[in-house]
VMD Tcl script that draws the C-alpha trace (Angstrom):
set ca {
  {-37.35 29.67 30.60}
  {-34.49 27.19 30.42}
  {-31.65 26.96 27.96}
  {-31.30 23.89 25.75}
  {-27.79 22.74 24.80}
  {-26.95 24.42 21.49}
  {-25.64 21.59 19.30}
  {-25.61 20.71 15.61}
  {-28.59 18.37 15.91}
  {-31.11 21.23 15.93}
  {-30.02 22.59 12.53}
  {-31.29 21.38 9.16}
  {-30.84 22.71 5.63}
  {-27.32 24.04 6.19}
  {-24.26 22.68 4.40}
  {-21.97 23.38 7.34}
  {-22.08 24.97 10.79}
  {-19.43 27.35 12.04}
  {-18.92 27.12 15.79}
  {-18.12 30.57 17.11}
  {-17.55 31.73 20.66}
  {-20.97 33.40 20.61}
  {-22.91 30.53 19.02}
  {-23.48 28.61 15.79}
  {-23.56 30.19 12.33}
  {-25.12 28.18 9.47}
  {-23.47 28.24 6.05}
  {-24.60 27.00 2.64}
  {-21.07 26.04 1.65}
  {-18.43 24.10 3.60}
  {-17.21 26.95 5.78}
  {-13.75 25.40 6.12}
  {-13.36 25.94 2.35}
  {-14.72 29.49 2.34}
  {-11.78 30.88 0.36}
  {-12.40 28.40 -2.46}
  {-15.89 29.78 -3.06}
  {-14.69 33.05 -4.51}
  {-15.54 35.82 -4.40}
  {-16.22 36.08 -0.65}
  {-18.31 32.95 -0.24}
  {-20.26 33.09 -3.53}
  {-20.63 36.84 -3.57}
  {-21.45 36.93 0.13}
  {-24.59 34.82 -0.35}
  {-23.42 31.55 1.19}
  {-23.91 32.85 4.74}
  {-27.58 33.70 4.14}
  {-29.90 31.27 5.91}
  {-32.26 30.46 3.01}
  {-33.80 27.07 3.72}
  {-32.12 26.68 7.12}
  {-34.33 25.72 10.03}
  {-34.28 24.46 13.61}
  {-36.30 21.33 14.32}
  {-37.44 20.21 17.76}
  {-40.10 18.16 19.50}
  {-41.37 19.91 22.61}
  {-44.37 20.39 24.88}
  {-43.39 23.98 25.63}
  {-45.98 26.74 25.14}
  {-43.20 29.03 23.95}
  {-39.78 28.78 22.36}
  {-37.17 31.53 22.24}
  {-34.37 31.68 19.69}
  {-31.60 34.18 20.42}
  {-28.98 35.40 17.98}
  {-26.44 38.12 17.34}
  {-28.01 41.45 16.27}
  {-29.62 41.13 12.85}
  {-27.95 43.08 10.06}
  {-31.32 43.87 8.48}
  {-35.04 43.41 9.03}
  {-36.11 39.81 8.56}
  {-38.87 37.28 9.15}
  {-38.88 33.92 10.91}
  {-41.55 31.23 10.68}
  {-42.70 28.58 13.12}
  {-44.36 25.49 11.69}
  {-46.32 23.10 13.90}
  {-46.75 19.59 12.50}
  {-45.71 20.92 9.10}
  {-48.23 23.77 9.03}
  {-47.37 27.46 9.31}
  {-48.37 28.55 12.82}
  {-46.89 32.03 13.07}
  {-44.55 34.46 11.37}
  {-42.45 36.94 13.31}
  {-41.24 40.13 11.62}
  {-38.01 41.27 13.24}
  {-36.33 44.68 12.92}
  {-32.66 45.21 12.20}
  {-30.72 44.82 15.43}
  {-33.13 42.31 16.97}
  {-31.52 39.62 19.12}
  {-34.41 37.30 19.96}
  {-37.48 35.69 18.43}
  {-40.10 34.59 20.96}
  {-42.52 32.03 19.54}
  {-45.42 31.97 21.98}
  {-48.94 30.58 22.21}
  {-47.93 27.19 20.85}
  {-50.61 24.47 20.96}
  {-50.91 22.37 24.10}
  {-49.20 19.00 24.13}
  {-46.14 17.65 22.38}
  {-45.52 19.36 19.05}
  {-43.13 18.86 16.16}
  {-41.75 22.34 15.57}
  {-39.77 23.71 12.65}
  {-38.37 27.22 12.97}
  {-37.31 28.72 9.64}
  {-34.47 31.24 9.74}
  {-34.51 34.29 7.43}
  {-33.94 33.85 3.70}
  {-32.46 37.35 3.26}
  {-29.65 37.55 5.84}
  {-27.11 35.47 7.73}
  {-27.53 34.67 11.40}
  {-25.48 33.42 14.33}
  {-27.74 31.54 16.74}
  {-26.67 32.05 20.34}
  {-29.36 30.20 22.26}
  {-32.51 28.09 22.22}
  {-34.87 28.20 25.21}
  {-38.15 26.54 26.19}
  {-40.48 26.77 29.17}
  {-38.93 25.90 32.53}
  {-41.06 22.80 33.05}
  {-41.07 21.67 29.43}
  {-39.05 19.07 27.56}
  {-37.39 19.56 24.19}
  {-35.38 17.30 21.92}
  {-33.88 17.61 18.44}
  {-36.26 16.38 15.73}
  {-34.54 14.33 13.00}
  {-35.69 14.74 9.41}
  {-35.86 11.40 7.62}
  {-37.62 12.66 4.48}
  {-35.87 12.23 1.10}
  {-33.12 14.81 0.66}
  {-33.56 17.39 -2.08}
  {-30.85 19.80 -3.21}
  {-31.98 22.73 -5.33}
  {-29.47 25.11 -6.93}
  {-30.26 28.43 -8.53}
  {-30.29 32.20 -8.43}
  {-32.26 34.82 -6.50}
  {-35.36 33.14 -7.91}
  {-34.43 30.11 -5.80}
  {-33.24 32.10 -2.76}
  {-36.57 34.00 -2.80}
  {-35.70 37.15 -0.85}
  {-39.10 38.65 -1.75}
  {-41.10 35.70 -0.41}
  {-43.56 36.65 2.34}
  {-41.50 34.68 4.84}
  {-38.90 31.89 4.83}
  {-41.31 28.95 4.67}
  {-43.18 30.62 1.79}
  {-40.19 30.59 -0.53}
  {-40.96 28.28 -3.43}
  {-38.45 25.55 -2.43}
  {-39.97 25.46 1.07}
  {-43.51 25.17 -0.32}
  {-42.40 22.45 -2.72}
  {-40.57 20.54 0.00}
  {-43.69 20.56 2.16}
  {-45.94 19.46 -0.71}
  {-43.60 16.71 -1.95}
  {-42.43 15.54 1.48}
  {-38.77 16.42 0.95}
  {-35.94 17.58 3.22}
  {-34.65 20.60 1.30}
  {-31.21 22.17 1.06}
  {-31.57 25.51 -0.74}
  {-28.52 26.52 -2.77}
  {-30.12 29.61 -4.26}
  {-27.50 32.37 -4.45}
  {-28.94 35.73 -5.46}
  {-27.04 37.13 -8.45}
  {-24.47 34.36 -8.15}
  {-25.68 31.28 -10.03}
  {-22.85 30.92 -12.54}
  {-22.15 27.14 -12.56}
  {-18.79 27.56 -10.83}
  {-16.79 24.31 -10.67}
  {-16.85 24.39 -6.86}
  {-20.65 24.29 -6.96}
  {-20.52 21.07 -8.95}
  {-18.17 19.60 -6.37}
  {-20.41 20.79 -3.53}
  {-23.56 19.21 -4.94}
  {-21.59 16.07 -5.81}
  {-20.45 15.67 -2.21}
  {-23.79 16.28 -0.48}
  {-26.23 13.44 0.21}
  {-29.27 13.68 -2.05}
  {-32.24 11.65 -3.22}
  {-33.24 14.27 -5.80}
  {-31.35 17.23 -7.30}
  {-32.63 20.17 -9.30}
  {-30.69 23.03 -10.84}
  {-32.10 26.16 -12.46}
  {-29.47 28.02 -14.47}
  {-29.21 30.82 -16.99}
  {-30.69 34.07 -15.75}
  {-27.63 35.27 -13.77}
  {-25.35 34.19 -16.60}
  {-27.45 36.26 -18.99}
  {-27.55 39.27 -16.67}
  {-23.87 39.38 -15.75}
  {-22.58 38.15 -19.10}
  {-20.38 35.59 -17.37}
  {-20.63 32.93 -20.09}
  {-20.84 33.30 -23.84}
  {-22.79 30.98 -26.16}
  {-19.42 29.30 -26.79}
  {-18.96 28.36 -23.12}
  {-22.47 27.87 -21.72}
  {-23.02 24.29 -22.89}
  {-19.51 23.06 -22.03}
  {-19.80 24.45 -18.49}
  {-23.27 22.96 -18.07}
  {-21.98 19.58 -19.25}
  {-19.09 19.87 -16.82}
  {-21.41 20.74 -13.92}
  {-23.69 17.79 -14.60}
  {-20.84 15.33 -15.12}
  {-19.18 16.49 -11.88}
  {-22.41 15.86 -9.98}
  {-22.60 12.43 -11.62}
  {-19.17 11.49 -10.25}
  {-20.97 10.35 -7.09}
  {-24.68 10.74 -7.78}
  {-24.70 8.10 -10.51}
  {-28.42 7.28 -10.36}
  {-29.90 10.23 -8.46}
  {-32.76 11.87 -10.39}
  {-31.38 15.19 -11.66}
  {-33.68 17.85 -13.09}
  {-32.27 20.76 -15.12}
  {-34.63 23.75 -15.26}
  {-34.25 26.47 -17.87}
  {-35.03 30.13 -17.09}
  {-38.56 31.22 -16.32}
  {-40.13 33.98 -18.38}
  {-37.90 37.06 -18.42}
  {-39.78 39.79 -20.37}
  {-37.26 41.81 -22.44}
  {-34.61 39.12 -21.95}
  {-36.63 36.91 -24.25}
  {-35.76 39.02 -27.29}
  {-32.97 41.39 -26.25}
  {-29.48 39.85 -26.52}
  {-27.08 40.54 -23.67}
  {-23.61 41.97 -24.48}
  {-22.40 38.47 -25.40}
  {-25.27 37.83 -27.79}
  {-27.29 35.52 -25.53}
  {-31.06 35.50 -25.09}
  {-33.07 33.36 -22.70}
  {-34.61 31.30 -25.56}
  {-31.08 30.46 -26.72}
  {-30.21 29.27 -23.21}
  {-33.34 27.16 -23.00}
  {-32.44 25.44 -26.26}
  {-28.86 24.84 -25.09}
  {-30.18 23.28 -21.88}
  {-32.61 21.06 -23.79}
  {-29.88 19.90 -26.17}
  {-27.45 19.23 -23.32}
  {-29.92 17.05 -21.43}
  {-30.82 15.22 -24.64}
  {-27.13 14.60 -25.40}
  {-26.36 13.18 -21.96}
  {-29.48 11.02 -21.99}
  {-28.43 9.62 -25.36}
  {-25.09 8.77 -23.75}
  {-26.84 6.71 -21.09}
  {-27.86 9.11 -18.30}
  {-31.43 7.88 -17.88}
  {-31.96 9.77 -14.61}
  {-31.36 13.19 -16.16}
  {-34.40 15.28 -17.07}
  {-35.21 18.80 -18.15}
  {-38.03 21.23 -17.41}
  {-38.75 24.17 -19.69}
  {-38.93 27.19 -17.41}
  {-41.75 28.66 -19.49}
  {-43.99 25.73 -18.54}
  {-43.32 26.58 -14.89}
  {-43.72 30.35 -15.18}
  {-44.53 31.75 -18.59}
  {-45.68 34.95 -20.32}
  {-49.17 34.50 -18.91}
  {-47.68 34.93 -15.43}
  {-45.96 38.26 -16.11}
  {-48.24 40.08 -13.65}
  {-46.51 38.17 -10.83}
  {-43.12 39.73 -11.70}
  {-42.15 42.82 -9.72}
  {-39.41 44.11 -12.03}
  {-39.67 42.08 -15.21}
  {-37.41 39.40 -13.73}
  {-38.16 38.51 -10.10}
  {-41.48 37.12 -8.89}
  {-43.06 38.82 -5.92}
  {-44.40 36.97 -2.89}
  {-47.45 35.64 -4.76}
  {-45.27 34.59 -7.68}
  {-42.99 32.54 -5.44}
  {-45.98 30.78 -3.92}
  {-47.21 30.03 -7.44}
  {-43.84 28.48 -8.34}
  {-43.91 26.36 -5.20}
  {-47.43 25.07 -5.76}
  {-46.70 24.13 -9.38}
  {-43.36 22.42 -8.95}
  {-44.32 18.97 -7.65}
  {-46.64 18.18 -10.54}
  {-44.22 19.54 -13.15}
  {-41.33 17.60 -11.63}
  {-43.33 14.38 -11.76}
  {-44.41 15.10 -15.34}
  {-40.81 15.73 -16.44}
  {-39.67 12.45 -14.92}
  {-42.60 10.59 -16.43}
  {-41.92 12.03 -19.88}
  {-38.28 10.98 -19.66}
  {-39.24 7.47 -18.62}
  {-41.80 7.26 -21.44}
  {-39.19 8.30 -24.00}
  {-36.84 5.67 -22.64}
  {-39.44 2.89 -22.80}
  {-40.27 3.82 -26.41}
  {-36.60 3.79 -27.32}
  {-36.65 7.45 -28.35}
  {-33.63 8.15 -26.16}
}
mol new
graphics top color blue
foreach p $ca { graphics top sphere $p radius 0.5 }
foreach p [lrange $ca 0 end-1] q [lrange $ca 1 end] { graphics top cylinder $p $q radius 0.2 }
display resetview
């Protein structure tokens, strides 16, 4: 096999790329500003490769991706022409993924890196007599921000996380800003989303704030308003969808130490979106998380909070239609003069 030049053009879905002596490490924050994303790069989650993939067009029957030893077991996916072709399960310590048996002819390949760990890619190889070029992604750019429910560690594989399924169904180029246990509407996150190119933005907030008790009822709405207004500094007309928490079993009725329940958060989110729409933000919409994943879906939760693999696929399959319905409802309200 022959080595392809390892350059930035292969990588998609990362916010920044750190060039190390050994190779290239994707990050989901601007790595140069790592210290500003306290603590330790959003709780250590910004280095995880959720949503990051390599894209190439090649006639090779096999492609090898090499990397520094994996810190934990992980999976990688290879999509051919947008369809899942194979999944590789890799043990901790693995240093290469060999994607073999690819269809004859020239193929558009997308190799999804693990959604549960970070990775430093050290090489990309194809067959000795084959050709391979970076494959640009000209689809509309979608940024989605959230918690572990957006990072999707428990998905069957990286391309079966709900944002990946949604991106495929809707025809979007996704950047996944799901940070497990660390979705707290930090000001730097607002600045990050503000500064990234996007044709559509969605944020799903509340469940980590409930669980960690990071914001009280007094501060939740002001911080949400601040996050949305920061994003609007540059994304003046970009459709922006705010999603409230999905069904959370005991969290529906049991207040956290600060007196918050998930229904209270959902109402605060609804009121915030309504307020900003009344002030002229006609491209801001909300989606009730219970309409996306409600009490009737409890069997898909593994621990009363997190969906399992089937639950994440359910979220992904439902999102496109719900997103379109939320936008349509907002436009209908506007045309009727209700907002």
